[in-house]
N, C-alpha and C positions, 0 to 999 in steps of 0.2 A: 399242265402246266396253263398260264394266265396268258392268253391270247388277245395284243390289242390292235386294232388296226386304225388308217385314218378316221374314218366314219362314224367311231366309235366316242370321237374325243370330245364332244358338247359332256357327254357323261364322266369322262373322265378327268376334266379340272374345272371341277365343282364348285361355286363362287363361294366365299364366306368361309365363317369357322365349321359349316359342316361339312365341308371338304378337308383341304390340307390342311394339318393342326398346326396353323398360323398365329401370333398374338399380334394385337393392334398397333405394335411395333413393327410387323411388317409392311411395310406401305411402297416397295418396292418391286418384293420379288413377286409378291400375285399379279402386277401388271405384267411383270418380263412371261409369267408364265401364260398368258393372255397374248401376250404376242407371239409367243412360240405358238402354240395352239392357231392362230391368224395364218403363220407363216406356213405351218403344214397345211393348210386346206389351199391355202392359194397357189402352193408346189404341187397340192394332190400327192405330197410325201405318204410311200406306202412306208408307214413306220408299226414295228412289229415290236413288240415286249414277252418274253419269256421267262418264269421262271420268279416272276415277280411272288411267289409265295415264299422266297428265303429272305425278302425286304421284312426286318422287323417291323411292327405296326406302331409300337410304343417301344422309350428306350434306346440307348444310345447304338452306335454302328459305324464303322469301317467299311465304306464301298471301296473296293480296288479294282480298278477298270484298266485296260488297255488304252492305247491314246496314238490314233492314225490320223489325226486332225485338228481342226483348230477347233471347231464345233463340239467338241465329244462332250464338254463338260454339260453341254443342253442336252444333249439327248441320253446320258449318262444321267444326269438329273431326272429325265425322263423316264427313265426305268425304276422309280423309286415312286411313280407318281399313283400305281394302283395300290401302295399302300399309303397313301394321302400324307407322305413325307418330303419335307425340303430338304436339300443336300447340302451342306456349307462345304467347299471347293477350297481346297488349298491350290493358291496358283503361283509365280511367280511375281514379286515386286512390281517389277514394269509396267503389268499387267492394270495393276493399280495405280500408277502413277499416269497413266494414260489419260489425256484429257475427257474423254469420251466413256469406256468401260472403266476404268477408276469410280467414278461415282457410284454405276450402276456394282461396281464388285463390291463397293463397302456396303452400300443400300441393301444386299442381299448377303451380308453377315459372312460373305468368304472371308479365306482366311492368306492373308498375304504370307510371303516368304522370303524372306531375303537372305542370300547364301551368306553375308557377313554374319547373321543373328539368325542363324536358323533354331535356336533354343528357342526363343521367345513367340515364334510360329508354332512349336510343337508344345508349348505350354498353354498356347489360346486355343489348339485344336484336342489337346487333351482338356481343358475346361469345358469346350462344348459336348463330349463326348460325355464326361461327367455329367453333365445338365441335362442329358437325355437326347442328345441330338445326332444325326446324322452326317459324318465328316467323308465329303468322298476325295481321293486319291488317286495320281497316276502314278503309282510305283516306279513306271520307266523314265520319269521325270521330262523326259522330252518325246517328240513324236518318231515313232518309227519309221524310215521311209520304204524297210523292207515288208510293212505289213503284219510282220510276225510278233511275237513279244521278245522285247530285247532283255538286257541282264537289268535285275529290278534292285532299288534301294529296301534297304529293311523297314523303314519308316511306318511303314500299314503295318505292319505286324508288331514293330515295337509301339505303336500307339493302342491299336487294340489289346496288348496284353496287360498293357499299365493301366488304362480303362475297366478292361472284363467287359470287354464287346465284343461280340461277335464280328469275324471280319469277311465279309462276302466277296468273294470275285463276280466280275462282270465283263463282258465282251461288249463291244459295239461293233459295227460293219455298216458299210456305205457310206459314213460322214467324209470319207476322204475323199470321195468323188464330187463334194461339195465344197472342200478348201481344206489344203495339206500344204504340208513343206515342198518347196519346189516347182509347184504347180501354180497356175492362175483361178484365181477364185471363180466359183460357177456356184453363186449363191440360187440363182434365178434359175436353175437347171430343173425340171418340174420330172414328176412321176419317179424320184431316185428312190430304192426300196434302201429304209434302215433299219436293222435288225441289233437289238439290245438283247441281251440273253445272259441271266443272273443266275449264278449257280450256290451249292448248297454251300454254305457258314462254315469256315475253321473257327474254332475256340481257340486262341491264342490262350496260355498259361503266362502267369508273370515270369517263373522261372523256366521256362522253354527255351531252347535255343533259336534267337530271332530269325537266323540266318538260315537255321533249317527249316524253320516257317514259311520264310519268304521261298524257297524254294517248292515246297507243296502248292503255295500259292500260285508261282508261277507255271507251275504245272496243270493246275485246274485251269487258270486264265487261259493257256496254249490250248488245252482240251476244247474249251466254253468257245475260244475262237475259231478253231479249226471247225469245230461244228457249225458255228454262224457262217461261215465262209464256204464252203459244203452245201449248205441248203439256201444258200445267196439265190433267189429267183433270178439275178441277171446275168448274162455273159457279156463279156465284152464284146463289140459290134464291130473289131477290125481289128489290125494290128496295131493302129494309129488309136486306137480304145483301150487296150491291153495293159497300160500303168499302173492301173489302179487292183490289178490282181495282183496276186504274190508269184513269186518267183517258182516255188515247190508245185504251184496249182496250174504251172504252165503260162502265167503271164510277165510281164514286162517290167516291174517291178525290181529293184536293186536286190542282189540278194541280202542278207546280216552281214556278211563280210564286207561287202559293197557299199551298204550305207553305213557301216562304222566308218569306213575309208573317208566317205563324203561327210558325214558329222564331224570329223575327226579336221579335214579340210577348212568344212566354214568356220569351226571353233578355232582356228590358225588364222584363219582369215580377218575374224572379229577382235583378233589377239584378246581373248577369253583365256581364264585356265583350266 
């Protein structure tokens, strides 16, 4: 397995065309990668990537990652860097409408998802895959407050099957300690370990049952998440710090049922569908 730590990052973010496979039209993504590199160094983050051999070095692929914090896309994308690939993430349209994040998201050619016009985003993602790019998807759709894998949409499996590309499961862990739902931001917290683990790809077929493939994907993502959680080098410093550890591992995070209730209450309060 490929093991990456913060002190190796100069090698892992090579400059120019010899590293990441970007074209001259990539004017925004490379500086963002450099900024991430600087952030990791300044905060002395202990970032570890395993399973990088499962990320295709050429051609299209879908990466399906769990969702535990607002910065997951940074680290999920970092998980593809040993293969020198850029990941186009599917993200809700509101992120693209924001005056700060919007220009960055558009500049990195990420894909906006409008709930009222989902077919357009699906077609854009499919075109990117057929063009040989990697598309990143968070199949849970929203952050998991329980820090376990929620029920998942079948869009990632459908995309991979339609494009005829591998579907790579991935798990990230530790990102929730920096910024997650219902907790204050701690973006300047130092020495936080972040684990990223990619698993063996699924190869969905056009005639496959997408729900069955999604169930298999969920099982694999859950196994990956369980592995990185149990191997994580940090433990809560005390009862007040146990919020970031899942309930089934002795932490104070909500159970999946409690998290679902919190999500339902949040949606009702915002008056959403």
